[in-house]
N, CA and C atoms as a LAMMPS dump frame, in Angstrom:
ITEM: TIMESTEP
0
ITEM: NUMBER OF ATOMS
660
ITEM: BOX BOUNDS ff ff ff
-5.0000000000000000e+02 5.0000000000000000e+02
-5.0000000000000000e+02 5.0000000000000000e+02
-5.0000000000000000e+02 5.0000000000000000e+02
ITEM: ATOMS id mol type element x y z
1 1 1 N 34.482 405.695 -173.577
2 1 2 C 34.734 407.056 -173.113
3 1 3 C 36.074 407.569 -173.655
4 2 1 N 36.115 408.8 -174.152
5 2 2 C 37.381 409.34 -174.619
6 2 3 C 38.31 409.637 -173.454
7 3 1 N 39.588 409.684 -173.749
8 3 2 C 40.587 410.042 -172.755
9 3 3 C 40.434 411.523 -172.426
10 4 1 N 40.163 411.835 -171.166
11 4 2 C 39.966 413.222 -170.755
12 4 3 C 41.153 413.741 -169.945
13 5 1 N 42.314 413.182 -170.214
14 5 2 C 43.507 413.627 -169.51
15 5 3 C 43.858 415.047 -169.919
16 6 1 N 44.608 415.772 -169.085
17 6 2 C 45.03 417.13 -169.454
18 6 3 C 45.768 417.178 -170.793
19 7 1 N 46.566 416.145 -171.079
20 7 2 C 47.306 416.121 -172.343
21 7 3 C 46.353 416.035 -173.534
22 8 1 N 45.339 415.185 -173.404
23 8 2 C 44.358 415.045 -174.483
24 8 3 C 43.599 416.344 -174.692
25 9 1 N 43.183 416.987 -173.611
26 9 2 C 42.424 418.23 -173.708
27 9 3 C 43.286 419.347 -174.275
28 10 1 N 44.555 419.384 -173.893
29 10 2 C 45.452 420.417 -174.43
30 10 3 C 45.684 420.193 -175.923
31 11 1 N 45.848 418.923 -176.315
32 11 2 C 46.011 418.609 -177.738
33 11 3 C 44.77 419.019 -178.52
34 12 1 N 43.6 418.754 -177.959
35 12 2 C 42.361 419.166 -178.612
36 12 3 C 42.272 420.669 -178.767
37 13 1 N 42.729 421.399 -177.747
38 13 2 C 42.721 422.859 -177.823
39 13 3 C 43.616 423.348 -178.964
40 14 1 N 44.805 422.77 -179.084
41 14 2 C 45.724 423.167 -180.165
42 14 3 C 45.126 422.847 -181.528
43 15 1 N 44.564 421.654 -181.653
44 15 2 C 43.925 421.277 -182.914
45 15 3 C 42.816 422.256 -183.265
46 16 1 N 42.035 422.653 -182.265
47 16 2 C 40.924 423.555 -182.552
48 16 3 C 41.409 424.936 -182.976
49 17 1 N 42.437 425.443 -182.31
50 17 2 C 42.984 426.748 -182.698
51 17 3 C 43.49 426.704 -184.146
52 18 1 N 44.19 425.634 -184.495
53 18 2 C 44.685 425.493 -185.869
54 18 3 C 43.523 425.366 -186.851
55 19 1 N 42.512 424.572 -186.475
56 19 2 C 41.331 424.425 -187.331
57 19 3 C 40.648 425.766 -187.544
58 20 1 N 40.447 426.518 -186.468
59 20 2 C 39.765 427.805 -186.552
60 20 3 C 40.544 428.769 -187.445
61 21 1 N 41.857 428.819 -187.267
62 21 2 C 42.698 429.693 -188.084
63 21 3 C 42.659 429.27 -189.55
64 22 1 N 42.802 427.99 -189.804
65 22 2 C 42.863 427.49 -191.179
66 22 3 C 41.538 427.693 -191.907
67 23 1 N 40.437 427.41 -191.223
68 23 2 C 39.115 427.567 -191.827
69 23 3 C 38.801 429.039 -192.075
70 24 1 N 39.2 429.889 -191.144
71 24 2 C 38.99 431.327 -191.323
72 24 3 C 39.776 431.836 -192.531
73 25 1 N 41.019 431.417 -192.669
74 25 2 C 41.821 431.806 -193.832
75 25 3 C 41.175 431.317 -195.123
76 26 1 N 40.679 430.089 -195.1
77 26 2 C 40.024 429.49 -196.265
78 26 3 C 38.819 430.331 -196.693
79 27 1 N 37.948 430.639 -195.745
80 27 2 C 36.731 431.389 -196.078
81 27 3 C 37.023 432.847 -196.419
82 28 1 N 37.98 433.441 -195.743
83 28 2 C 38.357 434.823 -196.066
84 28 3 C 38.912 434.908 -197.482
85 29 1 N 39.598 433.865 -197.928
86 29 2 C 40.125 433.841 -199.295
87 29 3 C 38.993 433.764 -200.312
88 30 1 N 37.988 432.943 -200.038
89 30 2 C 36.798 432.929 -200.896
90 30 3 C 36.191 434.326 -200.99
91 31 1 N 36.017 434.944 -199.831
92 31 2 C 35.375 436.256 -199.783
93 31 3 C 36.197 437.302 -200.528
94 32 1 N 37.512 437.272 -200.353
95 32 2 C 38.377 438.244 -201.028
96 32 3 C 38.358 438.035 -202.537
97 33 1 N 38.428 436.772 -202.971
98 33 2 C 38.412 436.483 -204.411
99 33 3 C 37.097 436.926 -205.039
100 34 1 N 35.982 436.718 -204.333
101 34 2 C 34.687 437.157 -204.848
102 34 3 C 34.634 438.679 -204.939
103 35 1 N 35.156 439.345 -203.936
104 35 2 C 35.165 440.815 -203.942
105 35 3 C 35.986 441.344 -205.108
106 36 1 N 37.157 440.769 -205.319
107 36 2 C 38.005 441.173 -206.445
108 36 3 C 37.293 440.901 -207.767
109 37 1 N 36.513 439.802 -207.799
110 37 2 C 35.795 439.435 -209.016
111 37 3 C 34.511 440.206 -209.245
112 38 1 N 34.144 441.077 -208.304
113 38 2 C 32.981 441.929 -208.518
114 38 3 C 31.751 441.6 -207.705
115 39 1 N 31.844 440.624 -206.788
116 39 2 C 30.704 440.276 -205.936
117 39 3 C 31.007 440.711 -204.5
118 40 1 N 30.344 441.759 -203.996
119 40 2 C 30.637 442.268 -202.649
120 40 3 C 29.852 441.58 -201.533
121 41 1 N 29.113 440.52 -201.85
122 41 2 C 28.215 439.909 -200.866
123 41 3 C 28.95 439.521 -199.582
124 42 1 N 30.047 438.778 -199.713
125 42 2 C 30.782 438.333 -198.525
126 42 3 C 31.455 439.507 -197.825
127 43 1 N 31.938 440.459 -198.59
128 43 2 C 32.578 441.632 -197.982
129 43 3 C 31.581 442.403 -197.135
130 44 1 N 30.36 442.54 -197.626
131 44 2 C 29.33 443.248 -196.862
132 44 3 C 28.961 442.496 -195.586
133 45 1 N 29.186 441.202 -195.58
134 45 2 C 28.942 440.397 -194.38
135 45 3 C 30.13 440.371 -193.437
136 46 1 N 31.194 441.102 -193.778
137 46 2 C 32.365 441.181 -192.917
138 46 3 C 33.288 439.99 -193.002
139 47 1 N 33.187 439.208 -194.077
140 47 2 C 33.958 437.971 -194.14
141 47 3 C 35.285 438.069 -194.889
142 48 1 N 35.584 439.259 -195.405
143 48 2 C 36.942 439.462 -195.924
144 48 3 C 37.802 439.837 -194.721
145 49 1 N 38.006 438.887 -193.845
146 49 2 C 38.644 439.163 -192.564
147 49 3 C 39.226 437.886 -191.98
148 50 1 N 40.357 438.035 -191.291
149 50 2 C 40.932 436.911 -190.556
150 50 3 C 40.401 436.843 -189.13
151 51 1 N 39.446 437.707 -188.829
152 51 2 C 38.723 437.603 -187.556
153 51 3 C 37.731 436.452 -187.687
154 52 1 N 37.828 435.424 -186.853
155 52 2 C 36.939 434.261 -187.024
156 52 3 C 35.481 434.527 -186.665
157 53 1 N 35.197 435.604 -185.945
158 53 2 C 33.846 435.829 -185.446
159 53 3 C 32.799 435.893 -186.558
160 54 1 N 32.998 436.68 -187.645
161 54 2 C 31.971 436.701 -188.698
162 54 3 C 31.74 435.332 -189.326
163 55 1 N 32.789 434.528 -189.42
164 55 2 C 32.666 433.201 -190.012
165 55 3 C 31.941 432.249 -189.05
166 56 1 N 32.221 432.397 -187.752
167 56 2 C 31.54 431.57 -186.759
168 56 3 C 30.056 431.913 -186.71
169 57 1 N 29.74 433.192 -186.803
170 57 2 C 28.329 433.59 -186.775
171 57 3 C 27.552 432.931 -187.911
172 58 1 N 28.193 432.797 -189.057
173 58 2 C 27.511 432.216 -190.209
174 58 3 C 27.428 430.7 -190.11
175 59 1 N 28.439 430.059 -189.529
176 59 2 C 28.492 428.586 -189.494
177 59 3 C 28.905 428.119 -188.099
178 60 1 N 28.091 428.426 -187.101
179 60 2 C 28.451 428.099 -185.723
180 60 3 C 28.608 426.59 -185.526
181 61 1 N 27.665 425.816 -186.029
182 61 2 C 27.732 424.367 -185.83
183 61 3 C 28.968 423.785 -186.521
184 62 1 N 29.235 424.23 -187.755
185 62 2 C 30.354 423.672 -188.511
186 62 3 C 31.714 424.121 -188.031
187 63 1 N 31.785 425.282 -187.371
188 63 2 C 33.078 425.807 -186.936
189 63 3 C 33.336 425.64 -185.441
190 64 1 N 32.306 425.315 -184.677
191 64 2 C 32.495 425.187 -183.229
192 64 3 C 32.037 423.814 -182.732
193 65 1 N 30.769 423.511 -182.929
194 65 2 C 30.198 422.307 -182.325
195 65 3 C 30.768 421.031 -182.937
196 66 1 N 30.672 420.9 -184.273
197 66 2 C 31.07 419.65 -184.909
198 66 3 C 32.577 419.375 -184.79
199 67 1 N 33.463 420.368 -184.964
200 67 2 C 34.89 420.076 -184.801
201 67 3 C 35.235 419.527 -183.413
202 68 1 N 34.616 420.115 -182.382
203 68 2 C 34.901 419.658 -181.023
204 68 3 C 34.342 418.246 -180.805
205 69 1 N 33.117 417.997 -181.283
206 69 2 C 32.537 416.664 -181.155
207 69 3 C 33.361 415.629 -181.91
208 70 1 N 33.836 415.994 -183.113
209 70 2 C 34.617 415.042 -183.91
210 70 3 C 35.927 414.687 -183.223
211 71 1 N 36.518 415.647 -182.534
212 71 2 C 37.781 415.354 -181.839
213 71 3 C 37.553 414.378 -180.692
214 72 1 N 36.483 414.597 -179.942
215 72 2 C 36.193 413.687 -178.834
216 72 3 C 35.745 412.318 -179.338
217 73 1 N 35.14 412.277 -180.528
218 73 2 C 34.624 411.017 -181.056
219 73 3 C 35.726 410.134 -181.616
220 74 1 N 36.623 410.728 -182.413
221 74 2 C 37.657 409.874 -183.034
222 74 3 C 39.051 410.489 -183.045
223 75 1 N 39.265 411.535 -182.278
224 75 2 C 40.608 412.077 -182.131
225 75 3 C 41.084 412.921 -183.281
226 76 1 N 40.238 413.114 -184.308
227 76 2 C 40.558 414.002 -185.417
228 76 3 C 39.643 415.209 -185.357
229 77 1 N 39.836 416.126 -186.265
230 77 2 C 38.993 417.315 -186.23
231 77 3 C 38.62 417.713 -187.651
232 78 1 N 37.323 417.872 -187.862
233 78 2 C 36.83 418.3 -189.159
234 78 3 C 35.57 419.138 -188.931
235 79 1 N 35.294 420.006 -189.862
236 79 2 C 34.12 420.865 -189.756
237 79 3 C 33.931 421.583 -191.076
238 80 1 N 33.173 422.651 -191.06
239 80 2 C 32.919 423.365 -192.305
240 80 3 C 32.51 424.798 -192.013
241 81 1 N 32.531 425.6 -193.06
242 81 2 C 32.057 426.985 -193.006
243 81 3 C 31.671 427.358 -194.425
244 82 1 N 31.206 428.568 -194.617
245 82 2 C 30.849 429.002 -195.967
246 82 3 C 30.912 430.51 -196.059
247 83 1 N 31.192 430.977 -197.258
248 83 2 C 31.174 432.41 -197.542
249 83 3 C 30.008 432.674 -198.495
250 84 1 N 29.177 433.67 -198.224
251 84 2 C 28.034 433.936 -199.103
252 84 3 C 28.476 434.535 -200.432
253 85 1 N 27.707 434.276 -201.468
254 85 2 C 27.977 434.883 -202.778
255 85 3 C 26.647 435.079 -203.491
256 86 1 N 26.676 435.886 -204.527
257 86 2 C 25.468 436.19 -205.299
258 86 3 C 25.33 435.18 -206.435
259 87 1 N 24.292 434.341 -206.436
260 87 2 C 24.122 433.364 -207.516
261 87 3 C 24.007 434 -208.896
262 88 1 N 23.448 435.204 -208.965
263 88 2 C 23.365 435.897 -210.261
264 88 3 C 24.745 436.3 -210.75
265 89 1 N 25.615 436.692 -209.834
266 89 2 C 27.008 436.997 -210.193
267 89 3 C 27.7 435.739 -210.728
268 90 1 N 27.447 434.599 -210.077
269 90 2 C 28.025 433.338 -210.545
270 90 3 C 27.554 433.027 -211.963
271 91 1 N 26.291 433.298 -212.247
272 91 2 C 25.741 433.059 -213.586
273 91 3 C 26.381 433.978 -214.628
274 92 1 N 26.57 435.237 -214.238
275 92 2 C 27.144 436.198 -215.186
276 92 3 C 28.636 435.972 -215.398
277 93 1 N 29.305 435.509 -214.334
278 93 2 C 30.763 435.364 -214.399
279 93 3 C 31.181 433.993 -213.852
280 94 1 N 30.835 432.911 -214.534
281 94 2 C 31.137 431.577 -213.994
282 94 3 C 32.633 431.326 -213.797
283 95 1 N 33.457 431.883 -214.674
284 95 2 C 34.898 431.654 -214.507
285 95 3 C 35.429 432.369 -213.264
286 96 1 N 34.936 433.567 -213.014
287 96 2 C 35.331 434.273 -211.787
288 96 3 C 34.858 433.487 -210.559
289 97 1 N 33.666 432.92 -210.645
290 97 2 C 33.151 432.105 -209.542
291 97 3 C 34.023 430.872 -209.33
292 98 1 N 34.537 430.335 -210.429
293 98 2 C 35.443 429.194 -210.313
294 98 3 C 36.725 429.56 -209.581
295 99 1 N 37.281 430.731 -209.924
296 99 2 C 38.49 431.181 -209.226
297 99 3 C 38.206 431.447 -207.752
298 100 1 N 37.022 431.98 -207.474
299 100 2 C 36.633 432.196 -206.076
300 100 3 C 36.628 430.867 -205.318
301 101 1 N 36.072 429.829 -205.937
302 101 2 C 36.003 428.522 -205.281
303 101 3 C 37.388 427.944 -205.029
304 102 1 N 38.303 428.146 -205.975
305 102 2 C 39.645 427.579 -205.837
306 102 3 C 40.512 428.35 -204.855
307 103 1 N 40.107 429.585 -204.536
308 103 2 C 40.921 430.406 -203.637
309 103 3 C 41.035 429.773 -202.247
310 104 1 N 39.976 429.106 -201.785
311 104 2 C 40.013 428.48 -200.459
312 104 3 C 41.043 427.369 -200.356
313 105 1 N 40.954 426.328 -201.218
314 105 2 C 41.972 425.279 -201.181
315 105 3 C 43.383 425.803 -201.444
316 106 1 N 43.506 426.813 -202.321
317 106 2 C 44.834 427.385 -202.586
318 106 3 C 45.445 427.956 -201.313
319 107 1 N 44.605 428.555 -200.483
320 107 2 C 45.088 429.089 -199.206
321 107 3 C 45.525 427.972 -198.276
322 108 1 N 44.776 426.878 -198.244
323 108 2 C 45.184 425.735 -197.422
324 108 3 C 46.529 425.184 -197.874
325 109 1 N 46.731 425.069 -199.181
326 109 2 C 48.003 424.547 -199.677
327 109 3 C 49.145 425.529 -199.414
328 110 1 N 48.834 426.819 -199.414
329 110 2 C 49.853 427.813 -199.05
330 110 3 C 50.282 427.623 -197.599
331 111 1 N 49.31 427.366 -196.721
332 111 2 C 49.639 427.108 -195.318
333 111 3 C 50.434 425.811 -195.161
334 112 1 N 50.142 424.819 -195.995
335 112 2 C 50.948 423.585 -195.994
336 112 3 C 52.398 423.914 -196.315
337 113 1 N 52.614 424.69 -197.377
338 113 2 C 53.983 425.028 -197.787
339 113 3 C 54.697 425.873 -196.737
340 114 1 N 53.968 426.796 -196.122
341 114 2 C 54.575 427.631 -195.075
342 114 3 C 54.98 426.78 -193.868
343 115 1 N 54.131 425.835 -193.5
344 115 2 C 54.48 424.974 -192.369
345 115 3 C 55.696 424.111 -192.693
346 116 1 N 55.769 423.61 -193.92
347 116 2 C 56.93 422.818 -194.335
348 116 3 C 58.196 423.663 -194.276
349 117 1 N 58.12 424.889 -194.803
350 117 2 C 59.29 425.776 -194.798
351 117 3 C 59.741 426.085 -193.371
352 118 1 N 58.792 426.307 -192.481
353 118 2 C 59.137 426.626 -191.099
354 118 3 C 59.708 425.423 -190.365
355 119 1 N 59.197 424.238 -190.668
356 119 2 C 59.746 423.026 -190.048
357 119 3 C 61.188 422.812 -190.488
358 120 1 N 61.444 422.938 -191.788
359 120 2 C 62.809 422.741 -192.286
360 120 3 C 63.747 423.823 -191.764
361 121 1 N 63.263 425.071 -191.711
362 121 2 C 64.105 426.156 -191.189
363 121 3 C 64.411 425.926 -189.716
364 122 1 N 63.394 425.503 -188.97
365 122 2 C 63.593 425.244 -187.547
366 122 3 C 64.592 424.13 -187.298
367 123 1 N 64.523 423.094 -188.11
368 123 2 C 65.464 421.985 -187.958
369 123 3 C 66.87 422.397 -188.377
370 124 1 N 66.97 423.197 -189.441
371 124 2 C 68.29 423.633 -189.923
372 124 3 C 69 424.501 -188.891
373 125 1 N 68.229 425.353 -188.203
374 125 2 C 68.826 426.257 -187.218
375 125 3 C 68.634 425.767 -185.78
376 126 1 N 68.183 424.511 -185.641
377 126 2 C 68.023 423.876 -184.33
378 126 3 C 67.154 424.71 -183.392
379 127 1 N 66.04 425.175 -183.932
380 127 2 C 65.121 425.998 -183.152
381 127 3 C 64.115 425.16 -182.366
382 128 1 N 63.992 423.881 -182.714
383 128 2 C 62.976 423.034 -182.081
384 128 3 C 63.631 421.824 -181.411
385 129 1 N 64.459 422.03 -180.398
386 129 2 C 65.096 420.876 -179.747
387 129 3 C 64.075 420.067 -178.955
388 130 1 N 64.292 418.767 -178.93
389 130 2 C 63.428 417.899 -178.123
390 130 3 C 63.714 418.115 -176.644
391 131 1 N 62.742 417.775 -175.815
392 131 2 C 62.927 417.896 -174.372
393 131 3 C 64.068 416.964 -173.941
394 132 1 N 65.091 417.494 -173.273
395 132 2 C 66.257 416.658 -172.93
396 132 3 C 65.941 415.564 -171.92
397 133 1 N 64.854 415.71 -171.18
398 133 2 C 64.531 414.724 -170.147
399 133 3 C 63.548 413.659 -170.637
400 134 1 N 62.542 414.105 -171.391
401 134 2 C 61.511 413.163 -171.832
402 134 3 C 61.666 412.745 -173.29
403 135 1 N 62.424 413.531 -174.055
404 135 2 C 62.568 413.241 -175.483
405 135 3 C 61.377 413.694 -176.298
406 136 1 N 60.424 414.379 -175.659
407 136 2 C 59.223 414.85 -176.366
408 136 3 C 59.583 415.935 -177.37
409 137 1 N 58.847 415.965 -178.472
410 137 2 C 59.083 416.963 -179.51
411 137 3 C 58.798 418.359 -178.975
412 138 1 N 59.443 419.338 -179.565
413 138 2 C 59.209 420.737 -179.208
414 138 3 C 57.755 421.091 -179.537
415 139 1 N 57.059 421.811 -178.654
416 139 2 C 55.636 422.109 -178.903
417 139 3 C 55.384 422.885 -180.194
418 140 1 N 56.291 423.783 -180.572
419 140 2 C 56.099 424.537 -181.816
420 140 3 C 56.166 423.604 -183.017
421 141 1 N 57.059 422.63 -182.955
422 141 2 C 57.153 421.646 -184.027
423 141 3 C 55.862 420.851 -184.127
424 142 1 N 55.297 420.5 -182.982
425 142 2 C 54.022 419.78 -182.983
426 142 3 C 52.904 420.599 -183.608
427 143 1 N 52.866 421.895 -183.302
428 143 2 C 51.833 422.765 -183.866
429 143 3 C 51.996 422.864 -185.375
430 144 1 N 53.224 423.019 -185.846
431 144 2 C 53.468 423.122 -187.286
432 144 3 C 53.068 421.838 -188.013
433 145 1 N 53.262 420.708 -187.38
434 145 2 C 52.851 419.436 -187.989
435 145 3 C 51.325 419.354 -188.087
436 146 1 N 50.634 419.891 -187.083
437 146 2 C 49.168 419.926 -187.149
438 146 3 C 48.718 420.855 -188.276
439 147 1 N 49.364 422.007 -188.4
440 147 2 C 49.044 422.933 -189.503
441 147 3 C 49.226 422.228 -190.845
442 148 1 N 50.325 421.506 -190.972
443 148 2 C 50.601 420.771 -192.21
444 148 3 C 49.505 419.752 -192.497
445 149 1 N 49.207 418.9 -191.529
446 149 2 C 48.264 417.803 -191.749
447 149 3 C 46.844 418.312 -191.973
448 150 1 N 46.396 419.255 -191.142
449 150 2 C 45.023 419.716 -191.231
450 150 3 C 44.772 420.477 -192.528
451 151 1 N 45.728 421.285 -192.947
452 151 2 C 45.535 422.04 -194.189
453 151 3 C 45.683 421.156 -195.422
454 152 1 N 46.505 420.128 -195.33
455 152 2 C 46.56 419.15 -196.413
456 152 3 C 45.204 418.47 -196.564
457 153 1 N 44.602 418.128 -195.43
458 153 2 C 43.288 417.481 -195.448
459 153 3 C 42.223 418.434 -196.001
460 154 1 N 42.176 419.658 -195.484
461 154 2 C 41.156 420.615 -195.92
462 154 3 C 41.301 420.954 -197.402
463 155 1 N 42.531 421.154 -197.834
464 155 2 C 42.759 421.53 -199.234
465 155 3 C 42.385 420.433 -200.2
466 156 1 N 42.826 419.203 -199.925
467 156 2 C 42.549 418.11 -200.857
468 156 3 C 41.081 417.705 -200.818
469 157 1 N 40.484 417.685 -199.627
470 157 2 C 39.07 417.31 -199.531
471 157 3 C 38.192 418.283 -200.313
472 158 1 N 38.462 419.564 -200.162
473 158 2 C 37.632 420.563 -200.831
474 158 3 C 37.815 420.584 -202.344
475 159 1 N 38.878 419.98 -202.844
476 159 2 C 39.084 419.935 -204.298
477 159 3 C 38.304 418.814 -204.969
478 160 1 N 37.698 417.925 -204.198
479 160 2 C 36.898 416.875 -204.825
480 160 3 C 35.765 417.514 -205.631
481 161 1 N 35.579 417.081 -206.878
482 161 2 C 34.627 417.772 -207.777
483 161 3 C 33.183 417.337 -207.6
484 162 1 N 32.709 417.376 -206.357
485 162 2 C 31.307 417.029 -206.092
486 162 3 C 30.677 418.132 -205.251
487 163 1 N 29.419 418.483 -205.537
488 163 2 C 28.73 419.487 -204.715
489 163 3 C 28.606 418.966 -203.282
490 164 1 N 28.767 419.817 -202.269
491 164 2 C 28.938 421.278 -202.322
492 164 3 C 30.379 421.718 -202.184
493 165 1 N 31.332 420.828 -202.451
494 165 2 C 32.742 421.138 -202.233
495 165 3 C 33.268 422.111 -203.293
496 166 1 N 34.375 422.761 -202.968
497 166 2 C 34.909 423.805 -203.85
498 166 3 C 35.277 423.277 -205.225
499 167 1 N 35.703 422.031 -205.285
500 167 2 C 36.081 421.467 -206.567
501 167 3 C 34.952 421.435 -207.567
502 168 1 N 33.708 421.351 -207.063
503 168 2 C 32.563 421.297 -207.977
504 168 3 C 32.331 422.632 -208.667
505 169 1 N 32.773 423.723 -208.049
506 169 2 C 32.681 425.046 -208.685
507 169 3 C 33.991 425.433 -209.353
508 170 1 N 35.095 424.909 -208.825
509 170 2 C 36.401 425.244 -209.39
510 170 3 C 36.542 424.828 -210.838
511 171 1 N 35.839 423.769 -211.245
512 171 2 C 35.965 423.316 -212.632
513 171 3 C 35.328 424.295 -213.62
514 172 1 N 34.582 425.284 -213.122
515 172 2 C 34.032 426.318 -214.015
516 172 3 C 35.141 427.092 -214.718
517 173 1 N 36.299 427.153 -214.091
518 173 2 C 37.437 427.861 -214.681
519 173 3 C 37.802 427.271 -216.04
520 174 1 N 37.579 425.989 -216.215
521 174 2 C 38.022 425.293 -217.428
522 174 3 C 36.898 425.111 -218.45
523 175 1 N 35.717 425.687 -218.191
524 175 2 C 34.564 425.484 -219.068
525 175 3 C 34.319 426.692 -219.966
526 176 1 N 33.723 426.424 -221.113
527 176 2 C 33.238 427.509 -221.955
528 176 3 C 31.995 428.113 -221.31
529 177 1 N 31.57 429.279 -221.772
530 177 2 C 30.401 429.937 -221.21
531 177 3 C 29.164 429.048 -221.304
532 178 1 N 28.943 428.448 -222.476
533 178 2 C 27.764 427.607 -222.66
534 178 3 C 27.789 426.386 -221.767
535 179 1 N 28.939 425.734 -221.7
536 179 2 C 29.066 424.541 -220.863
537 179 3 C 28.869 424.895 -219.388
538 180 1 N 29.38 426.052 -218.99
539 180 2 C 29.258 426.479 -217.601
540 180 3 C 27.799 426.692 -217.221
541 181 1 N 27.029 427.302 -218.124
542 181 2 C 25.619 427.555 -217.825
543 181 3 C 24.839 426.238 -217.697
544 182 1 N 25.123 425.289 -218.576
545 182 2 C 24.451 423.991 -218.489
546 182 3 C 24.85 423.259 -217.208
547 183 1 N 26.12 423.361 -216.868
548 183 2 C 26.607 422.719 -215.648
549 183 3 C 25.941 423.32 -214.412
550 184 1 N 25.821 424.64 -214.379
551 184 2 C 25.171 425.303 -213.253
552 184 3 C 23.692 424.937 -213.163
553 185 1 N 23.039 424.79 -214.319
554 185 2 C 21.642 424.336 -214.311
555 185 3 C 21.531 422.979 -213.624
556 186 1 N 22.52 422.12 -213.859
557 186 2 C 22.491 420.769 -213.304
558 186 3 C 22.753 420.766 -211.806
559 187 1 N 23.854 421.4 -211.382
560 187 2 C 24.263 421.271 -209.982
561 187 3 C 23.513 422.223 -209.057
562 188 1 N 23.085 423.376 -209.558
563 188 2 C 22.362 424.317 -208.69
564 188 3 C 20.867 424.024 -208.65
565 189 1 N 20.381 423.283 -209.608
566 189 2 C 18.951 422.975 -209.624
567 189 3 C 18.664 421.587 -209.134
568 190 1 N 19.493 421.084 -208.215
569 190 2 C 19.32 419.721 -207.73
570 190 3 C 19.579 419.664 -206.235
571 191 1 N 19.368 418.498 -205.669
572 191 2 C 19.629 418.268 -204.246
573 191 3 C 20.81 417.306 -204.075
574 192 1 N 21.859 417.539 -204.882
575 192 2 C 22.996 416.637 -204.857
576 192 3 C 23.936 416.876 -203.673
577 193 1 N 23.774 417.999 -202.985
578 193 2 C 24.786 418.411 -202.012
579 193 3 C 25.004 417.356 -200.927
580 194 1 N 23.939 416.88 -200.285
581 194 2 C 24.093 415.924 -199.202
582 194 3 C 24.663 414.607 -199.707
583 195 1 N 24.137 414.114 -200.83
584 195 2 C 24.65 412.865 -201.403
585 195 3 C 26.112 413.025 -201.8
586 196 1 N 26.434 414.171 -202.405
587 196 2 C 27.81 414.417 -202.82
588 196 3 C 28.753 414.442 -201.64
589 197 1 N 28.315 415.058 -200.553
590 197 2 C 29.161 415.148 -199.364
591 197 3 C 29.387 413.772 -198.751
592 198 1 N 28.352 412.942 -198.731
593 198 2 C 28.497 411.592 -198.181
594 198 3 C 29.442 410.75 -199.033
595 199 1 N 29.266 410.81 -200.36
596 199 2 C 30.145 410.061 -201.255
597 199 3 C 31.582 410.543 -201.121
598 200 1 N 31.751 411.886 -201.092
599 200 2 C 33.091 412.453 -200.982
600 200 3 C 33.767 412.015 -199.687
601 201 1 N 33.007 411.973 -198.594
602 201 2 C 33.579 411.597 -197.304
603 201 3 C 34.053 410.143 -197.317
604 202 1 N 33.253 409.264 -197.907
605 202 2 C 33.633 407.846 -197.968
606 202 3 C 34.864 407.653 -198.849
607 203 1 N 34.831 408.257 -200.036
608 203 2 C 35.953 408.118 -200.969
609 203 3 C 37.216 408.736 -200.381
610 204 1 N 37.069 409.919 -199.801
611 204 2 C 38.235 410.627 -199.278
612 204 3 C 38.864 409.868 -198.118
613 205 1 N 38.027 409.239 -197.292
614 205 2 C 38.565 408.469 -196.183
615 205 3 C 39.467 407.338 -196.643
616 206 1 N 39.223 406.842 -197.853
617 206 2 C 40.035 405.749 -198.386
618 206 3 C 41.306 406.241 -199.068
619 207 1 N 41.239 407.442 -199.688
620 207 2 C 42.4 407.899 -200.466
621 207 3 C 43.319 408.836 -199.693
622 208 1 N 42.809 409.476 -198.628
623 208 2 C 43.655 410.465 -197.954
624 208 3 C 44.909 409.862 -197.329
625 209 1 N 44.859 408.655 -196.731
626 209 2 C 46.113 408.101 -196.193
627 209 3 C 47.221 408.016 -197.233
628 210 1 N 46.87 407.739 -198.484
629 210 2 C 47.879 407.688 -199.542
630 210 3 C 48.388 409.091 -199.878
631 211 1 N 47.469 410.065 -199.878
632 211 2 C 47.863 411.456 -200.128
633 211 3 C 48.789 411.946 -199.017
634 212 1 N 48.419 411.637 -197.78
635 212 2 C 49.235 412.048 -196.634
636 212 3 C 50.631 411.431 -196.702
637 213 1 N 50.676 410.135 -196.998
638 213 2 C 51.964 409.446 -197.077
639 213 3 C 52.828 410.032 -198.189
640 214 1 N 52.23 410.307 -199.352
641 214 2 C 52.976 410.872 -200.475
642 214 3 C 53.492 412.267 -200.137
643 215 1 N 52.672 413.067 -199.462
644 215 2 C 53.081 414.427 -199.103
645 215 3 C 54.233 414.406 -198.094
646 216 1 N 54.151 413.512 -197.128
647 216 2 C 55.225 413.417 -196.129
648 216 3 C 56.53 412.97 -196.784
649 217 1 N 56.436 412.007 -197.673
650 217 2 C 57.629 411.541 -198.377
651 217 3 C 58.229 412.647 -199.248
652 218 1 N 57.376 413.424 -199.888
653 218 2 C 57.853 414.473 -200.794
654 218 3 C 58.49 415.645 -200.037
655 219 1 N 57.824 416.067 -198.96
656 219 2 C 58.288 417.271 -198.272
657 219 3 C 59.329 417.01 -197.186
658 220 1 N 59.332 415.781 -196.657
659 220 2 C 60.238 415.513 -195.533
660 220 3 C 61.177 414.335 -195.809
């Protein structure tokens, strides 16, 4: 049985708020990049927005049910969402589609950098003092650390170059037109998504601790 103490439930609530915000920013960035690139599909669905509701409507299980279940199961939080796009637009403009795919992870890494900057600024100006009685960290500092960790995880995981992750489309940016069309024939005309996600999850579970450790050493 998971720990159902008030502290555990409050921590889960904070994690979920950060997850919801981070995932919404990620998907809104996809939608905005597609709109700028000439595909209005996501914009017409209301997803060029930091309002999480349109994103939840599209991916209720991935944005609500699974993140909460994952937290109770192993104390971490993970989930998914998606922004719609026009496959014909991707065919006509594969490089633009590649930039659209990379916009999501880029937003996560931007949130990582913002959290790092705010943590350092807070420490420099002593804005986050520890509790004088318990020695517990300041709650804002705790939230910023969650923003850092969760967005580092989301950004790096989505860059893995396997379908259906963003990295599998992001590599279109570096391909010639002919190579891009052949690549799209391969990945869009197959059922690799589930297998790719399973492989990515296993591999990522082994490499992320090293990524996390390197990021903490570099930024802090």
